[in-house]
C-alpha positions in Angstrom: -223.8 -20.2 26.7 -224.3 -16.8 25.2 -226.7 -14.5 27.1 -228.7 -11.8 25.4 -230.2 -8.6 26.8 -232.4 -5.9 25.5 -229.7 -3.2 25.5 -230.9 0.2 26.7 -228.0 1.9 25.0 -228.2 0.4 21.5 -232.0 -0.3 21.5 -231.5 -3.9 20.2 -231.4 -7.4 21.6 -227.6 -8.1 21.8 -225.1 -10.3 23.6 -224.9 -9.4 27.3 -222.0 -9.2 29.6 -220.6 -12.4 31.1 -220.8 -11.0 34.6 -221.6 -7.7 36.4 -218.8 -5.2 35.6 -218.5 -4.3 39.4 -220.4 -5.2 42.6 -223.5 -3.6 43.9 -226.9 -2.6 42.5 -225.5 -0.4 39.6 -223.3 -3.2 38.4 -226.2 -5.6 38.5 -228.4 -3.1 36.6 -225.7 -2.8 33.9 -225.4 -6.6 33.7 -229.1 -6.9 33.1 -229.6 -4.0 30.7 -226.4 -3.3 28.8 -224.8 -5.3 26.0 -221.2 -6.2 25.6 -220.9 -3.8 22.7 -222.4 -0.9 24.6 -220.1 -1.6 27.6 -217.1 -1.7 25.3 -218.2 1.7 23.8 -218.5 3.1 27.4 -215.0 1.8 28.3 -213.6 3.7 25.2 -215.5 6.8 26.2 -214.3 6.5 29.8 -210.7 6.2 28.7 -211.1 9.4 26.6 -212.7 11.2 29.5 -209.9 10.2 31.9 -207.3 11.4 29.4 -209.0 14.6 28.3 -209.9 15.7 31.8 -206.7 14.3 33.5 -208.7 12.3 36.0 -207.3 10.2 38.8 -209.0 6.9 39.7 -208.2 7.4 43.4 -210.0 10.8 43.6 -213.6 10.4 44.9 -214.7 13.4 42.9 -213.3 12.0 39.7 -214.9 8.6 40.4 -218.3 10.3 41.0 -217.9 12.3 37.8 -217.2 9.1 35.8 -220.2 7.3 37.5 -222.5 10.2 36.4 -221.1 10.2 32.9 -221.5 6.4 32.7 -225.2 6.7 33.6 -225.7 9.5 31.1 -224.0 7.5 28.4 -225.5 4.1 29.0 -229.0 5.0 30.2 -229.8 8.5 29.0 -228.4 8.4 25.5 -225.9 11.2 26.1 -222.7 11.0 24.0 -221.3 14.5 24.3 -217.6 15.0 24.0 -215.6 17.1 26.5 -215.1 20.8 25.6 -212.1 21.2 23.3 -211.9 17.5 22.4 -210.2 16.9 19.0 -210.5 13.4 17.6 -207.3 11.7 16.6 -206.4 11.9 13.0 -206.6 8.7 11.0 
């Protein structure tokens, strides 16, 4: 059965995630407040941040940076691109 949430990122009632994206309170908060589309948008932004900033998933500083950016993106409406980012040409 499809589950709907009032998405804090998109500001609409939309299809929710099927399960929390990761364990813990933050994963549960995202599950309750973020839509599938907003989470998909975050994953795209996260990939771009990892590539542009040459981040390593095993580095605790890099993981903390991504967690902070995730909160800013999903809950604070921030969608800034990294300095020097050039979007790919179509």
